[in-house]
C-alpha positions in Angstrom: 13.0 11.0 -9.4 9.4 11.1 -8.2 6.0 10.9 -9.7 3.4 13.5 -8.9 1.4 13.2 -5.7 -2.2 11.8 -6.1 -5.0 14.3 -6.0 -6.9 14.6 -2.8 -9.9 12.8 -4.4 -7.6 9.9 -5.5 -6.0 9.7 -2.1 -9.2 9.6 -0.1 -10.7 7.0 -2.5 -7.7 4.8 -1.9 -7.5 5.5 1.8 -11.1 6.0 3.1 -10.0 6.1 6.7 -8.3 9.4 6.1 -4.8 10.6 6.9 -2.5 13.3 5.5 -2.1 13.1 1.7 1.6 12.6 0.5 3.5 15.5 -1.0 5.1 13.2 -3.6 4.1 10.2 -5.6 5.9 6.9 -6.1 9.6 6.6 -7.0 10.9 6.5 -10.6 14.3 4.8 -10.7 16.2 4.7 -13.9 17.9 1.2 -13.4 14.6 -0.4 -12.3 12.0 -0.6 -15.2 9.4 -2.0 -12.8 9.2 1.5 -11.2 8.5 3.3 -14.6 4.9 2.4 -15.1 3.2 3.1 -18.4 4.6 6.0 -20.4 2.4 8.9 -21.2 3.7 8.9 -24.8 5.7 6.5 -27.0 6.9 6.6 -30.5 8.9 4.2 -32.7 10.8 5.1 -36.0 12.9 2.8 -38.2 16.0 4.6 -39.5 18.7 3.6 -41.9 21.6 4.7 -39.6 20.4 3.7 -36.2 17.9 0.9 -36.8 14.7 1.1 -34.8 14.6 4.2 -32.5 12.2 4.1 -29.6 11.2 7.2 -27.6 9.2 7.0 -24.4 8.1 9.9 -22.2 6.7 10.3 -18.7 5.0 13.6 -17.8 5.1 15.4 -14.5 8.3 13.7 -13.1 10.3 15.7 -10.7 13.6 15.3 -8.7 13.3 14.9 -5.0 15.2 17.9 -3.7 17.1 17.8 -0.5 18.5 20.5 1.8 22.0 19.7 0.7 24.3 21.3 -1.9 22.8 24.3 -3.7 19.7 24.3 -1.5 21.5 24.6 1.8 20.8 28.4 2.2 17.1 28.0 1.1 14.6 28.8 3.8 11.2 27.3 3.8 9.8 24.4 2.0 11.6 23.2 -1.2 9.8 23.6 -4.5 8.5 20.7 -6.6 9.7 21.4 -10.2 7.9 19.0 -12.6 9.0 18.2 -16.1 8.8 15.6 -18.9 11.3 12.7 -18.8 12.2 11.3 -22.2 14.1 8.0 -22.8 15.5 7.3 -26.3 16.9 4.0 -27.3 18.3 2.8 -30.7 19.4 -0.6 -32.0 22.8 0.4 -33.2 25.3 3.2 -33.5 27.0 4.2 -36.8 30.5 3.6 -35.3 29.6 0.1 -34.1 29.6 1.0 -30.4 27.2 -0.4 -27.8 24.0 1.8 -27.9 23.0 2.8 -24.4 19.7 4.5 -23.7 19.6 8.2 -23.1 
């Protein structure tokens, strides 16, 4: 997953010597929390069944599409399709299983 590209103004302030602005922003990797950054929204709710439920969301995240698989016949530049990524984590499951984030 990728973050959005910086605006031209942000890019030129960070790189005053110029250069071509990137098409994509930094990487967002699920197993590496250090790549997540601050969420755009966060909520916590205490429930009887699941304990504390935490939801975090990052806006404008998009997959990095490649020319493989379903895009193999696509001509031209691949689209950037942005969306909101939501992560939900609970303390416990009703059946006693190990709660993994989703």
